[in-house]
C-alpha positions in Angstrom: 136.1 61.9 110.2 140.0 64.5 110.6 138.8 68.1 110.6 136.6 70.7 113.2 132.9 70.8 113.6 131.7 74.1 112.5 129.8 74.5 115.4 129.6 76.0 119.8 130.1 73.8 122.5 129.9 74.8 126.0 128.5 73.4 129.6 130.8 70.2 128.5 131.0 67.9 132.3 133.5 63.9 132.7 132.3 62.2 134.5 130.2 64.8 136.6 133.3 67.6 136.1 132.2 70.1 134.5 135.4 71.0 132.2 136.8 74.5 132.7 136.8 76.2 129.2 138.0 79.7 129.7 141.5 78.6 131.4 142.8 75.5 128.6 145.7 74.0 128.9 146.2 74.8 124.5 143.8 76.6 122.5 144.6 76.7 118.0 141.3 78.1 115.8 138.3 78.2 118.7 136.5 81.4 120.0 134.1 83.3 121.7 130.1 81.2 120.5 128.1 84.3 120.5 124.4 85.8 121.6 124.4 86.7 117.9 125.1 85.7 114.8 125.9 86.1 111.5 126.6 84.6 108.0 130.1 85.3 107.5 133.8 85.3 108.1 135.1 86.5 111.2 138.7 87.8 111.3 139.9 88.7 114.8 142.7 90.7 114.2 145.7 89.2 114.4 146.1 87.2 111.1 144.6 86.2 107.3 143.1 83.7 105.4 144.9 82.5 102.0 143.3 81.3 98.7 144.9 79.5 95.3 148.2 78.5 96.8 149.5 77.7 93.6 148.5 80.8 92.8 146.4 83.2 91.2 146.2 84.8 88.4 145.3 88.8 87.6 146.8 89.2 84.0 144.4 92.0 81.8 140.9 91.8 83.3 138.9 91.3 87.4 136.5 92.7 89.2 135.8 91.4 93.3 133.5 91.8 94.7 132.9 91.8 98.6 130.7 93.1 101.4 133.0 93.9 104.9 131.4 94.9 108.7 134.2 97.1 110.5 134.6 98.8 113.0 138.6 99.3 112.9 140.1 102.1 110.4 142.5 100.6 108.8 142.8 96.9 107.3 144.4 95.0 104.9 141.3 93.9 102.2 142.8 91.5 99.8 145.9 91.4 98.1 147.6 89.2 95.6 151.3 89.6 94.6 154.2 88.3 92.2 157.5 88.4 93.2 158.0 91.4 90.9 156.2 94.7 91.3 152.8 93.0 89.3 150.4 93.3 92.1 147.2 94.3 93.1 146.3 95.4 97.0 143.0 97.1 98.4 142.8 98.5 101.7 141.2 100.2 104.6 143.3 103.3 105.7 142.4 106.0 108.1 139.1 104.7 107.5 138.9 105.7 103.4 139.2 102.5 100.9 142.4 101.8 98.5 142.2 100.1 95.2 145.8 99.6 94.2 147.2 98.1 90.9 150.5 97.6 89.7 150.9 96.5 85.9 154.2 97.1 85.8 154.7 100.4 85.3 153.6 101.8 88.6 151.9 102.1 91.0 148.2 102.7 90.5 145.4 103.9 93.0 141.6 104.3 93.3 141.0 106.0 96.2 137.1 106.0 97.8 136.9 107.9 100.9 133.4 108.5 102.8 132.1 112.4 102.8 130.2 114.4 105.1 128.5 111.6 108.1 129.1 109.1 106.0 130.7 105.5 108.1 132.8 102.8 106.8 133.8 101.5 109.9 130.4 101.3 111.6 130.2 98.0 112.0 127.2 97.9 109.6 127.9 96.0 106.2 128.6 97.3 103.3 128.7 96.2 98.9 132.4 97.2 97.6 132.9 96.2 94.0 136.6 96.7 92.1 137.5 96.1 88.5 140.5 96.5 86.6 140.1 96.2 82.8 143.4 96.7 81.2 145.0 99.6 82.6 141.5 101.0 83.8 140.9 101.2 87.3 137.6 101.6 89.1 135.4 101.2 92.5 132.8 100.9 93.8 131.2 100.8 97.7 127.6 101.4 98.4 126.6 102.3 94.5 129.2 105.3 95.0 132.0 105.3 91.8 135.4 106.3 92.1 138.0 106.0 88.5 140.9 107.2 88.5 143.2 107.8 85.4 146.6 106.2 84.6 149.3 107.6 82.6 150.8 104.0 81.7 147.9 103.0 78.9 150.3 100.7 76.9 151.5 98.6 80.1 147.7 96.3 80.5 148.6 93.2 82.4 149.3 92.7 86.1 151.0 89.1 85.9 150.6 87.6 89.5 151.2 84.5 90.3 151.0 84.4 94.4 148.0 83.6 96.7 145.1 85.6 97.2 145.6 87.3 100.8 142.5 88.7 102.2 142.9 90.0 105.9 145.9 90.4 105.8 149.6 88.3 104.9 152.8 86.4 106.4 154.9 88.4 108.2 157.3 87.4 105.4 155.6 87.7 103.0 155.5 90.4 100.4 152.9 92.8 98.9 153.2 95.2 96.1 150.5 97.1 96.3 149.5 97.3 99.7 150.7 100.1 102.6 148.9 98.6 105.7 150.4 95.5 107.9 147.1 95.6 109.9 145.3 92.9 109.4 141.4 93.3 109.0 139.5 92.7 112.4 135.5 92.6 111.7 133.5 90.5 109.3 133.7 89.4 105.5 131.7 87.3 103.2 130.2 86.8 99.3 133.8 87.0 98.2 134.3 86.7 94.1 136.7 87.1 91.8 135.4 87.6 87.8 137.1 87.1 85.4 135.1 87.6 82.2 132.6 85.4 82.4 133.9 82.7 84.8 132.8 84.3 88.6 134.7 81.9 91.6 132.7 82.6 94.5 135.1 81.8 97.1 134.8 80.3 100.5 137.8 81.1 103.3 137.0 77.5 105.0 139.0 76.2 102.5 141.5 78.0 102.6 144.9 76.2 103.0 145.4 78.4 105.3 143.6 79.9 108.4 145.2 82.5 110.7 143.4 83.9 113.4 140.0 83.9 111.2 137.1 81.7 112.2 134.8 80.6 108.4 131.4 80.0 109.7 130.0 83.2 111.1 130.4 86.7 112.5 129.7 87.8 115.9 126.2 90.0 115.5 127.9 92.8 117.3 131.1 93.6 118.6 
């Protein structure tokens, strides 16, 4: 067995002596145990998950769905970029959700701003759907649709070839459709990217790079 166990371990003794888990000599990818847990992946606000090492090709159409839960007003949700300007990005900025798309001719943004007492950063689960269909982009948050006009109707394909970064991205990686550098703090679940009839659900435990991300459970409450 070469991989770690997704579990909580406590009160370990060796030769009748209890180990001090509060002050370890070194620690890597270990979080505290929670009294109550939910399904999902916990992002501690310091890192990211990197998926599809060989690069994800958005091209003309992609539909992204996920659920998120956070109490923080800023954070990267997802970004796929290229070495050029082509890219897509999802982020929370000042409590608003922004979906950016650049097909090569310029960045277009669909923005969802909560109305009244509604708050997306209330620690409750919210459903997000971001759709790019050629030059059309739309954003649906908890069933509320936002669309935006795109003057660049001749430019339809986001020719990306970089990994999918979720919850943040490395300092040395360029993201052409993200304005925030803040890593997401909170929980994500049910990330699905659909192209045509092909829907792909992403398991964060299979990410090729995980930093500050705990893929098997979310704390029930912060």
